[in-house]
RODO-2510 file (C-alpha; in nm, 4 decimals, decimal comma):
residues 264
     n   res          X          Y          Z
     1     m    -2,2255    -1,0489    -6,4765
     2     k    -1,9263    -1,2276    -6,3251
     3     t    -1,7119    -0,9181    -6,3794
     4     i    -1,9648    -0,6930    -6,2063
     5     l    -1,9947    -0,9371    -5,9135
     6     g    -1,6185    -0,9675    -5,8935
     7     n    -1,5803    -0,5902    -5,8847
     8     q    -1,8398    -0,5686    -5,6069
     9     i    -1,6541    -0,8289    -5,3992
    10     t    -1,3246    -0,6466    -5,4536
    11     f    -1,4843    -0,3148    -5,3575
    12     l    -1,6294    -0,4675    -5,0392
    13     a    -1,2919    -0,6201    -4,9539
    14     v    -1,1245    -0,2813    -4,9918
    15     i    -1,3904    -0,1183    -4,7713
    16     l    -1,3423    -0,3916    -4,5088
    17     l    -0,9643    -0,3518    -4,5223
    18     f    -0,9889     0,0249    -4,4699
    19     s    -1,2324    -0,0312    -4,1834
    20     i    -0,9981    -0,2772    -4,0104
    21     t    -0,6971    -0,0501    -4,0684
    22     e    -0,8780     0,2518    -3,9245
    23     s    -0,9826     0,0438    -3,6227
    24     v    -0,6228    -0,0705    -3,5656
    25     y    -0,4901     0,2852    -3,5972
    26     a    -0,7584     0,4122    -3,3587
    27     q    -0,6682     0,1422    -3,1055
    28     q    -0,2972     0,2213    -3,1385
    29     a    -0,3648     0,5923    -3,0932
    30     k    -0,5729     0,5212    -2,7836
    31     s    -0,3008     0,2944    -2,6402
    32     a    -0,0357     0,5592    -2,7084
    33     s    -0,2488     0,8191    -2,5323
    34     i    -0,2985     0,5974    -2,2273
    35     a     0,0720     0,5110    -2,2258
    36     s     0,1788     0,8761    -2,2174
    37     k    -0,0700     0,9489    -1,9371
    38     v     0,0433     0,6487    -1,7317
    39     v     0,4131     0,7327    -1,7716
    40     a     0,3474     1,0939    -1,6649
    41     l     0,1334     0,9928    -1,3654
    42     d     0,3856     0,7286    -1,2635
    43     a     0,6619     0,9909    -1,2614
    44     e     0,4445     1,2234    -1,0487
    45     f     0,3768     0,9441    -0,7995
    46     w     0,7443     0,8667    -0,7539
    47     k     0,8251     1,2348    -0,7168
    48     a     0,5884     1,2396    -0,4183
    49     y     0,7541     0,9200    -0,2905
    50     n     1,1026     1,0698    -0,3147
    51     q     0,9919     1,3873    -0,1341
    52     c     0,7944     1,1905     0,1284
    53     t     0,4789     1,3957     0,0676
    54     v     0,2808     1,0934     0,1806
    55     e    -0,0708     1,2348     0,1563
    56     d    -0,0105     1,3140    -0,2110
    57     f     0,0096     0,9384    -0,2688
    58     r    -0,3668     0,9058    -0,2377
    59     k    -0,4605     1,0533    -0,5725
    60     y    -0,2437     0,8013    -0,7559
    61     l    -0,3575     0,4842    -0,5760
    62     t    -0,6831     0,2869    -0,5558
    63     e    -0,8486     0,2096    -0,2225
    64     d    -0,8069    -0,1643    -0,2839
    65     l    -0,4360    -0,1264    -0,3609
    66     e    -0,2177    -0,4352    -0,3395
    67     f     0,1581    -0,3842    -0,3052
    68     y     0,3800    -0,6878    -0,3536
    69     h     0,7432    -0,6747    -0,2413
    70     d     0,9745    -0,9733    -0,2724
    71     k     1,1289    -0,8989     0,0691
    72     g     0,8331    -0,7538     0,2590
    73     g     0,5500    -0,9604     0,1107
    74     l     0,1981    -0,8255     0,0504
    75     t     0,0621    -0,4954     0,1782
    76     a    -0,3130    -0,4814     0,1112
    77     g    -0,5167    -0,1609     0,1186
    78     l    -0,4355     0,2060     0,0666
    79     e    -0,4445     0,3048     0,4343
    80     k    -0,2070     0,0260     0,5327
    81     m     0,0303     0,1287     0,2571
    82     l     0,0294     0,4939     0,3650
    83     s     0,0907     0,3920     0,7260
    84     l     0,3813     0,1713     0,6203
    85     v     0,5448     0,4601     0,4313
    86     k     0,4912     0,7073     0,7179
    87     t     0,6447     0,4783     0,9799
    88     g     0,9106     0,3378     0,7484
    89     i     1,1125     0,5196     0,4839
    90     c     0,9647     0,8619     0,5684
    91     a     0,9848     0,8359     0,9479
    92     n     1,3396     0,9695     0,9863
    93     p     1,3988     1,3123     0,8243
    94     d     1,7751     1,2494     0,8342
    95     t     1,7424     0,9484     0,6053
    96     r     1,5934     0,9539     0,2582
    97     l     1,5534     0,6907    -0,0111
    98     r     1,5272     0,8138    -0,3692
    99     r     1,3840     0,5932    -0,6425
   100     v     1,4881     0,6418    -1,0055
   101     a     1,3446     0,4532    -1,3025
   102     v     1,5908     0,3241    -1,5607
   103     q     1,4307     0,4935    -1,8603
   104     e     1,5576     0,2592    -2,1318
   105     t     1,3949    -0,0405    -1,9573
   106     i     1,0423     0,1044    -1,9272
   107     q     0,7709    -0,0656    -2,1330
   108     f     0,3941    -0,0154    -2,1454
   109     y     0,1319    -0,2784    -2,2280
   110     p    -0,2334    -0,1726    -2,2694
   111     l    -0,5080    -0,3724    -2,0984
   112     n    -0,8275    -0,3621    -2,3027
   113     k    -1,1135    -0,1867    -2,1198
   114     y    -0,9042    -0,1637    -1,8026
   115     g    -0,5888     0,0472    -1,8305
   116     g    -0,2367    -0,0758    -1,8712
   117     i     0,0782    -0,2299    -1,7282
   118     l     0,4037    -0,0392    -1,6831
   119     t     0,7201    -0,2438    -1,6304
   120     g     1,0904    -0,1780    -1,6034
   121     e     1,3842    -0,1534    -1,3667
   122     h     1,4498     0,0982    -1,0918
   123     l     1,7384     0,2083    -0,8724
   124     f     1,7344     0,3257    -0,5104
   125     y     1,9715     0,5888    -0,3708
   126     l     2,0209     0,6383     0,0028
   127     t     2,1056     0,9684     0,1733
   128     e     2,1996     0,9648     0,5410
   129     k     2,2677     1,2716     0,7532
   130     g     2,6073     1,4190     0,6768
   131     q     2,6784     1,1622     0,4060
   132     p     2,6667     1,1924     0,0258
   133     e     2,3920     1,0118    -0,1608
   134     r     2,4846     0,6612    -0,2764
   135     l     2,3294     0,3889    -0,4854
   136     v     2,2299     0,0944    -0,2636
   137     e     1,9823    -0,1240    -0,4494
   138     k     1,8343    -0,2192    -0,7852
   139     a     1,5105    -0,4019    -0,8636
   140     k     1,2373    -0,4611    -1,1202
   141     f     0,8844    -0,3236    -1,1077
   142     t     0,5388    -0,3861    -1,2517
   143     h     0,2625    -0,1272    -1,2037
   144     v    -0,0944    -0,2073    -1,3003
   145     w    -0,2906     0,1109    -1,3747
   146     r    -0,6705     0,1011    -1,3698
   147     s    -0,8938     0,3442    -1,5588
   148     a    -1,2214     0,4336    -1,3839
   149     n    -1,4405     0,7440    -1,3980
   150     d    -1,1940     0,9066    -1,6398
   151     q    -0,9127     0,8619    -1,3883
   152     l    -0,6052     0,6425    -1,4004
   153     k    -0,4794     0,5020    -1,0703
   154     m    -0,2395     0,2311    -0,9627
   155     a    -0,4230    -0,0767    -0,8397
   156     r    -0,1386    -0,3263    -0,8163
   157     v     0,2284    -0,2524    -0,7501
   158     l     0,5003    -0,5159    -0,7697
   159     s     0,8638    -0,4513    -0,6746
   160     y     1,0873    -0,7565    -0,6989
   161     d     1,4318    -0,8996    -0,7747
   162     h     1,5892    -0,6593    -0,5244
   163     q     1,9677    -0,6811    -0,5259
   164     p     2,2481    -0,4778    -0,3697
   165     a     2,3886    -0,2210    -0,6105
   166     s     2,6493     0,0499    -0,6213
   167     e     2,7996     0,2986    -0,8628
   168     n     3,0494     0,0230    -0,9381
   169     s     2,7696    -0,1514    -1,1285
   170     f     2,8237     0,0942    -1,4135
   171     k     3,2034     0,0953    -1,4143
   172     e     3,3934    -0,0315    -1,7141
   173     s     3,6539    -0,2907    -1,6211
   174     l     4,0048    -0,3192    -1,7579
   175     a     4,0932    -0,6333    -1,9537
   176     l     4,3829    -0,8205    -1,7906
   177     s     4,5270    -1,1517    -1,9057
   178     p     4,5184    -1,4663    -1,6888
   179     e     4,8942    -1,4256    -1,6471
   180     q     4,8535    -1,0709    -1,5138
   181     l     4,5774    -1,1819    -1,2764
   182     s     4,7340    -1,5030    -1,1501
   183     r     5,0035    -1,3229    -0,9497
   184     f     4,7340    -1,2014    -0,7067
   185     t     4,5984    -1,5497    -0,6316
   186     g     4,6693    -1,7074    -0,2962
   187     k     4,5686    -1,7099     0,0692
   188     y     4,5420    -1,3877     0,2708
   189     q     4,4648    -1,3205     0,6364
   190     a     4,2502    -1,0257     0,7543
   191     p     4,1805    -0,9182     1,1175
   192     q     3,8013    -0,9022     1,0806
   193     t     3,7278    -1,1224     0,7809
   194     g     3,9646    -1,4049     0,8614
   195     t     4,1116    -1,6214     0,5879
   196     v     4,0553    -1,4883     0,2354
   197     h     4,1186    -1,6929    -0,0777
   198     i     4,1877    -1,5160    -0,4065
   199     t     4,1426    -1,7499    -0,7016
   200     l     4,1332    -1,7150    -1,0791
   201     d     3,8368    -1,8023    -1,2976
   202     e     4,0127    -1,8601    -1,6279
   203     n     3,6838    -1,8796    -1,8202
   204     d     3,6088    -1,5075    -1,7662
   205     p     3,8998    -1,4387    -1,6782
   206     l     3,8448    -1,2676    -1,3440
   207     l     3,9658    -1,2930    -0,9880
   208     e     3,7305    -1,4322    -0,7258
   209     m     3,7420    -1,3508    -0,3573
   210     k     3,6179    -1,6139    -0,1118
   211     a     3,5875    -1,5684     0,2642
   212     g     3,3548    -1,7958     0,4588
   213     q     3,0126    -1,7813     0,2902
   214     m     3,1046    -1,4674     0,0968
   215     q     3,2115    -1,4992    -0,2642
   216     s     3,2507    -1,2170    -0,5128
   217     k     3,4139    -1,1477    -0,8456
   218     l     3,6756    -0,8738    -0,8665
   219     y     3,6839    -0,6503    -1,1745
   220     p     4,0099    -0,4741    -1,2686
   221     e     4,0042    -0,0953    -1,2652
   222     t     4,3830    -0,0664    -1,2953
   223     a     4,6652    -0,3209    -1,2893
   224     t     4,6427    -0,3435    -0,9068
   225     l     4,3025    -0,1925    -0,8172
   226     f     3,9848    -0,4042    -0,8386
   227     f     3,6184    -0,3426    -0,7610
   228     m     3,3030    -0,5377    -0,6776
   229     k     3,0027    -0,4573    -0,8945
   230     e     2,7415    -0,5404    -0,6311
   231     a     2,8820    -0,3128    -0,3586
   232     p     3,0785     0,0157    -0,3245
   233     i     3,3932    -0,1807    -0,2427
   234     t     3,7435    -0,1720    -0,3936
   235     i     4,0375    -0,4049    -0,3345
   236     e     4,3850    -0,2603    -0,3883
   237     f     4,6866    -0,4918    -0,3935
   238     v     5,0133    -0,3580    -0,2541
   239     l     5,3314    -0,4847    -0,4236
   240     d     5,6816    -0,5254    -0,2919
   241     s     6,0038    -0,4218    -0,4700
   242     e     5,9837    -0,7364    -0,6832
   243     e     5,6293    -0,6499    -0,7992
   244     k     5,4793    -0,9304    -0,5911
   245     p     5,1589    -0,8687    -0,3889
   246     v     5,2186    -0,8707    -0,0132
   247     r     4,8784    -0,7478     0,1048
   248     f     4,5554    -0,5836    -0,0094
   249     v     4,3507    -0,2915     0,1223
   250     v     3,9691    -0,2969     0,1246
   251     r     3,7827     0,0329     0,0918
   252     e     3,4081     0,0854     0,1201
   253     n     3,2771     0,4173    -0,0127
   254     g     3,6386     0,5325    -0,0231
   255     k     3,7149     0,4509     0,3426
   256     v     3,9584     0,1791     0,4518
   257     v     3,7613    -0,0960     0,6287
   258     e     4,0012    -0,3910     0,6168
   259     e     4,3560    -0,4963     0,5275
   260     a     4,4788    -0,8459     0,4568
   261     k     4,8346    -0,9863     0,4575
   262     r     4,9338    -1,2501     0,2086
   263     l     5,0180    -1,5876     0,3602
   264     e     5,1032    -1,7846     0,0475
***
């Protein structure tokens, strides 16, 4: 009797386990399906954004849209958002801002009986008339997609942690010893910037440039050429016959914008 009852309990446990497993697999399959749809729709939305086909935005956004931007604050409502895009980034045909998602950072989180959340990082590239496209900014994003009437639309958009960026962000720096770096330290004088202090952070080790409220680390590209990661700026030290730095040249996007003479 006990054996029969024990077998029945075991059988029921197995049935329950299969039932739970099937439910989990079904939920995972559903989440994967929603994730693929959201990622595809998100890419379509940003394609419209990059091309400034503003009216195409509508089909991807809810009427009660809320857009949160760490610099611009809250924009509430679809119509207000469309108006902001028309009069802002898409107003001047000679200027375009292109948004690119950093694919390896994208993650999707399903929201039960609602939709899902898409998060990651994105980059913004600026094109101005007659100028090549350049990377200008990086940020993080969170998009809340709502499922209603068999349609997925963005209901909440968050873009935050905006920071200046440049192609230099992805450059590999050369490793120089504190001894190699220390020869560049000292005080320099520049016509526009004023007094510039070049110091050595021995903990990294890296050079640091300080001028007024501005402070930035300099990463070696060669033995005499350095770059800033947060901006398209390079600093090139010019040496005399004794291999001592006498001045440095500042270039932004390849163009000379400043020169500084060493004082001490």
